[in-house]
N, C-alpha and C positions, 0 to 999 in steps of 0.2 A: 504493500499499500504505500502511495505517496501523494503529495499535495503540492501544488504550485501555489506560493504565498508571496505576497508583497510586502517587503520590508524596507522602509525609508525610500520608497520610490523605485526600488528594483524587484525584479522577480526572481525567486529561488525555488529550486526542486527540493522539497524537504522529505526525507524517508527516516523513519524510526531508527536510532542509534548511529545516524551519520552526523558529520560535522558541517557547520556552515560558518563560512567568514563573510560576515555583513559589515556595512559601513558602520563606524563608530557610533554607538548607541548614546554616549554622554557619560558624565561623571556620575549620574545618579544610579547607574548599573553597577553592582558589586559583583565579585566572584561567588559563585555557588547560589545567586539569586535566580528565581524562576522567572521566566519571561512568556508572555502569551501573546501569539499574534492571530488576530481574528479575520483578516483580509486575506481569505483562502479564495483563490481564483479557480482552481480546478482541484477536484479530489477523484482520485482513482483507487477504489477498493477492489482489487483482484478482477479487473476487466469492467466493474460497474463504475462508469465514468459520469461525474456530477460536474457540469460547467455552471459557474455562477453569472449572474447578470446583475451588477458586476462581480459580486462575491457570493460564495455559497453560505446560506444562511445557516447559523448554528454550528458550522465547522470552525474548529480551532487547531492551532499548532502550539504545543507546549514545549518549551525548551529550557536549559540550564545554562547559564553564562559560565564558560570554563575559564576564559581569559578576557577581561573587559577591554584590555588595549593591547593590541598586536600591530606591529609595523610591518607594512608590505616591503617589497623589494624597492630599491632606489632607482628612480626614473631620471636620467639626465636630459635637461632641456637645454641645447645648444642653439644659439641664434647667431648667423654670421650674414653679412652683406659683403660679397666680394669686391675687392679693390677699394673699400672705403675705410678699412681699418676698425670695423665694428664688429666685435665679438663679446658675447655674453654667455655665461655658462651658469646654469642653475640647477638644483637638485631638489627632488621631491619623494617624499615617502608617505603613503597613504595609511591612514589609521583605520583599523578593522577591530571588529569584536568576534571572538570564537564562541560559537553557540553549539551545543549537542542537542539534536532533537529527541525528545523523551517520548512524547506522545502525540498522536494525531486523533482528534476528536471528530467523529462524523456528525454532520449537522441533521 
């Protein structure tokens, strides 16, 4: 059984016992805290597919925060204009939250 759930504007495929790396949920989320996502867009229970319009009523995804702040790999942003002497180098590391999906509740 799996569910497509929207978390902070992005869609994720959630399966029980799997890990999700979602965009940073903020400082109010602590390690070991239970989180609940109720914007389930699609629910597949062994071939029985329910598609929401826009969300499946009563369906929820329950998870546990394992690491509230995880940094992704560094991305180098390099800008250059040839023959002008213009070069800028900048780096960026995106912040994520690691969640383990505990349970998917059918609606």
